[in-house]
C-alpha positions in Angstrom: 13.9 19.7 19.7 11.4 18.1 17.5 8.9 15.5 18.6 8.9 13.8 15.2 10.6 13.7 11.8 8.8 13.2 8.5 10.7 12.1 5.4 9.7 12.7 1.8 11.6 11.9 -1.3 13.0 15.0 -3.0 12.0 14.0 -6.5 8.4 15.2 -6.3 7.2 11.6 -6.2 5.2 12.1 -3.0 2.1 14.3 -2.5 2.3 16.8 0.4 -1.5 16.3 0.7 -0.7 12.9 2.4 1.2 14.6 5.3 -1.9 14.8 7.6 -2.2 11.0 7.5 1.3 10.7 9.0 0.6 13.4 11.6 -2.7 11.8 12.6 -1.1 8.4 13.3 1.8 10.0 15.2 -0.5 12.1 17.4 -2.7 9.1 18.2 0.2 7.6 20.1 -0.4 4.1 18.6 2.6 4.2 16.2 6.2 5.0 16.8 6.8 4.9 13.1 4.4 5.6 10.2 5.4 4.1 6.8 4.1 5.2 3.5 2.8 2.5 1.2 2.5 3.5 -2.4 -0.8 2.8 -4.2 0.3 0.5 -7.0 -2.7 1.5 -9.2 -0.8 4.7 -10.1 1.5 3.1 -12.7 4.5 1.7 -10.8 6.8 -0.1 -13.1 6.5 -3.9 -12.8 10.2 -4.4 -12.0 10.0 -2.0 -9.1 6.8 -3.7 -7.8 8.4 -7.2 -7.9 11.7 -6.0 -6.4 9.9 -4.3 -3.6 7.8 -7.3 -2.8 10.9 -9.5 -2.8 12.6 -7.2 -0.3 9.4 -7.2 1.9 9.5 -11.0 2.1 13.3 -11.1 2.8 12.9 -8.6 5.7 9.9 -10.5 7.1 12.0 -13.7 7.2 15.2 -12.2 8.6 13.8 -9.4 10.9 10.2 -10.5 11.7 8.7 -7.4 10.1 6.5 -7.4 7.0 6.0 -4.0 5.4 4.1 -3.8 2.1 6.4 -1.1 0.6 9.9 -1.3 2.0 11.3 1.2 -0.5 8.8 4.0 0.0 10.7 7.1 1.2 7.7 8.7 2.7 7.8 7.9 6.5 7.5 9.5 9.9 9.3 8.7 13.2 8.8 9.8 16.7 11.8 11.1 18.6 11.8 7.8 20.5 11.9 5.8 17.3 14.6 8.0 15.8 16.8 7.4 18.8 16.4 3.6 18.6 16.9 3.1 14.9 19.7 5.4 13.9 20.9 4.0 10.6 24.3 4.0 8.9 23.3 3.5 5.2 23.2 6.2 2.6 21.4 6.2 -0.8 18.7 3.6 -1.4 19.8 1.4 1.5 18.4 3.9 4.1 14.8 2.8 3.7 15.6 -0.9 3.9 17.9 -0.5 6.9 15.3 1.6 8.7 12.7 -1.2 8.3 15.2 -3.8 9.4 15.9 -1.8 12.6 12.2 -1.2 13.2 11.8 -5.0 13.2 14.8 -5.6 15.4 13.7 -3.0 18.0 10.1 -4.1 17.9 8.8 -0.5 17.5 5.1 -0.1 16.9 4.6 0.9 13.3 1.6 1.4 11.0 1.3 1.9 7.3 -0.7 4.5 5.4 -1.5 4.5 1.7 0.1 7.4 -0.2 -0.1 8.6 -3.7 3.0 8.4 -5.8 3.9 10.0 -9.1 6.4 8.3 -11.4 7.9 11.1 -13.5 10.6 8.8 -14.9 10.0 5.1 -15.4 13.7 4.3 -15.6 15.0 6.3 -12.6 15.3 4.7 -9.2 16.9 1.6 -7.8 18.9 -0.3 -10.4 19.7 -4.0 -10.4 23.2 -3.2 -9.1 21.6 -1.1 -6.3 19.3 -4.0 -5.4 22.1 -6.5 -5.3 24.0 -4.2 -3.0 21.0 -3.7 -0.7 20.5 -7.5 -0.5 24.1 -7.9 0.6 23.5 -5.2 3.2 20.4 -6.9 4.5 22.3 -10.1 5.0 25.1 -8.2 6.9 22.5 -6.4 9.1 21.0 -9.8 10.1 24.2 -10.4 11.9 25.2 -6.9 13.0 22.0 -5.1 14.2 
């Protein structure tokens, strides 16, 4: 089987040129999980930026893990990490649940800056999605 899994969003938002950063950190052995952190100088819509920072603070309070970009879908997991943090969510809740489980299991993680291209400023997590994710975060606090 595989030693690691790397996730990228399927909407061409992430640059494959950033893959070596993830591989380097996994191979070094210092990180069980490598999380992408989008460079916000590349034109992220303000509402996405603020929502993401709010989610980061909530996860820090409830799960003891601060991640600068909770909703970035570019991430890598070792086999060990995957076995510890298997998630149940689908859709936009996956990224958030993964971070909550990383915090709960105390896996070693690191963040790498990644480039991100916003093809469509209105696509992505809606207010309704965000409310649903916040409800899930509260549920996870008591169930994972």
